[in-house]
N, C-alpha and C positions, 0 to 999 in steps of 0.2 A: 499229947495232942496226938494222934492219929493222925500225919498228916499220910493214908494211901485212900485210894480211890474207889470205887465198883468198877468191875469194868464186866460189860457186856462179856456173852457166849464170841459176837462178833470178834472181839474186840481181843478177847484170850488166843482164839482160831490164829490173828493176824501176829501173835506177839506168840504163840508158837509154832506155829507152820506146821498146825495136822490139822484132817479134814476135820467134819465137825462128829459126825461119828463118832472117832474118836476121841474126839474131848468130851462130848457129852458123857464116853463109859467110863472118863476123869474123875466127872466133879465131884465125889464124895472125897476120894480121895484131896482134890480142888476146896477142899470147908467150903462147895460152892454154896447158898440160899436164893429163895425164889424174893421178886419186890412186886407185887403182883402177880403176872402170872410169867413175867422173863426174870429167866437164870441173873444173875450177877454172881461175879469171883473179885476179890478186893488184887490191887495188885500187888502188895506185899507178900498174901501168899503163894500167887502168885509165881512171885520174882524166888520164891524160900522153894517153889516147887523146881521150879527151874534148875538151883543151883544144886538145889540134892540130888540129880538126877544127872551131874553134869562128872565128867570120866573123873577119879583124881588123877594125878601124876600115874601115882601103881600100875592102874589099872587101867592105861593105856596099854590098848596091841602095839606091836610093832611098828604095823607100817603108821598107825598117829604118829608115834614119837616119830619117824622119820620126816613125817610131812611137817610136822610139827618143825624141827630141827631148821629143815630146809629152808630157806628161804632162796628165790628165785631174782627176787632183786639184790643181794649178797652177790659185791662184783666177784670178779673171779678173779686167779692170782695168776700174778701174769707166770705165762711162761717164759720159761728163755730161748732162745733163737735155736738154740741148735735139737732143741726138742718142741721145734712147730713144722707142721706138715706141708 
């Protein structure tokens, strides 16, 4: 049973955070279809499109890897008293 639903261009636009012009250019890649006069995109197809374009760990730039590894919420190690400023 197919549980995915059809999304409007506005819904897909919100999910992708790109401009409507850019989204319209991607319609062939998203396997979009028209219902009445409106474009629809299957939510499962949209998610597959997003997942396929996520950078793989080997494709990450050094800056992306560093920013992913650094968590500013991590506690800093205790500094010995003789090393404190």
